[in-house]
N, C-alpha and C positions, 0 to 999 in steps of 0.2 A: 813208255818213252825211255830210251837208253841214255846212260851218261853222256855219250858222244852227241846224241840228238840234243840234249839239254844244252850242251856248250856250243854246238855250231848250228843248231836249228833243225827242223824236220827235214828228213831226206826223202825224196820221191823221185821215182823214175818217170813220173807222168808230169810233163812239163806244164800242164794246165794247172796242176796243184801248186807249182811254184810261182805262179803269177800273182802279183798283188791285186787284191780285190778293190773294185772302184771306192768302197767306203774307207779302205785303208789309205788310199791315194788322197781322198778328200781330207782325212784327218791329218795327214802329213803335211799337206799344202796349207792348211789353216795354221798349223803350228810354226812352220819353218819358211813360209813364203817362197822366195826364189830358189831355196836349196832343194825343194821337193819337186817331183815329177809334175810337169804341166799336162793338160789334157791331151790324150793321145800319145804321150811320151812314156816309154817303159823305164823302170827303174832298176839299175844294176845292183848287184850284191858284192860286197867286199870279201877278198879273201882274207882270212885271219889265222893267227896262231895265238892260242891261249895256254898259258902254262903258270905254274906257281913257284915261288921262292919260299923260304921258311916264313917270310913276313908279308908277301905281296901275291895277289893275282895279277898277272901281266898279260895284256892283249897288244899284239903288234900286227900291223897291216901295211902293205905297201900302197901308198896313194900318191904316187908320183905326179906331178903336175897340177896338184890341188893346193891353193893358197890356204893358210889357216883361217882367213876370214870366211872361206867357203865351207868350213866344217862346223858342225854342231855335234856335241857329246852330251848325252843326257845319261845321268847315273842315278840308280836306285840302289838299295841294299843288295838286291839280288840280280839286277839286269843292267846292261849297258847298251845304249843304242847310239850308233854313229851314223850321221847323215852328212851329205855334202854334195857337191857338184863339180865335175871336171869339165871345163870349158876348152873347146878346141879353138886354136888360133888360125885354123885353115877353114875355108868355106868352099868345099869341093863337092861335086855331084858324086852319088854313088857309083855311077859308071866310070868315073875317074880312077877309082880304087882297084888295084890289083888284089890286095889283101887288106882287110880291115878288122883287125883282132882287138885293137885297143878300145876300150869303152869310154865314151863321152857322153855326159849328161849327168842326171841325179844318180845317187847310189845311197844305199843304206844297209845297215846290218844291225840286229839285235842279238845280244849275247846273254843267255842265262848263265849267271855265275854259280860255280859249284860251292861258294861259301859266301857268307855275308861280309860286306866290306864297309869301310869307313868312308863314306862319300865325301865328307869335308876334307879329308887329307889326300884325296886322289890327285894325281899329276898326270897331265898329257904333254907330250913333246912331239915335234916334227923335225926330223934330221935326215937329210939326204933321201927324201921321199918315203921315209918309213915313220908312220905314226906309231908312238908307244905310249900306252896308258898303264900306269902303275896304280893299283888299287889295294891299299893296306887292308890286310884282312882283320875282321873284327875279332877281339879276344873272345875265346870260347868261354861260355858260361860253365864255371866249375861248381860241382855239386859240393855242398858244405854240410857237413853233418854238425847238428848242434846237440848239446848235452841237455837232458831233461833232468831238471832239479825237482826233487820231490820234497814237498813241504808237509810236515805232519802238524796236525792241529790239535 
């Protein structure tokens, strides 16, 4: 798996491979209730930017139209999962649309992080429809040499 695939997820030209498997939907539904896909409902995937500063890993995603209470962010030392639901305030029939490019319904995205982070110090903000998650990098373990003292008896 390439570094890019670790960050953004597997890349496949086969749309069937990109679909969420039924067991994944069931697990999501059990954990997040109404934020997850319901039976027969597809789950969208977020577009993201992932970059680093000297002290943080930063994830940004445009999620306009989503209320903070409709978002769930789970963080481990090496992965972030963002789940949510974008609700439409219109109830139109498909035949009434000329174009329908906006995604409405549940969405999720899991990101494998390129470095360990301090989950307890992570911060998420939502401003002008842009979600920003700042994840402080864990301090690298430094190798320390120790001196061996020789005792003669």
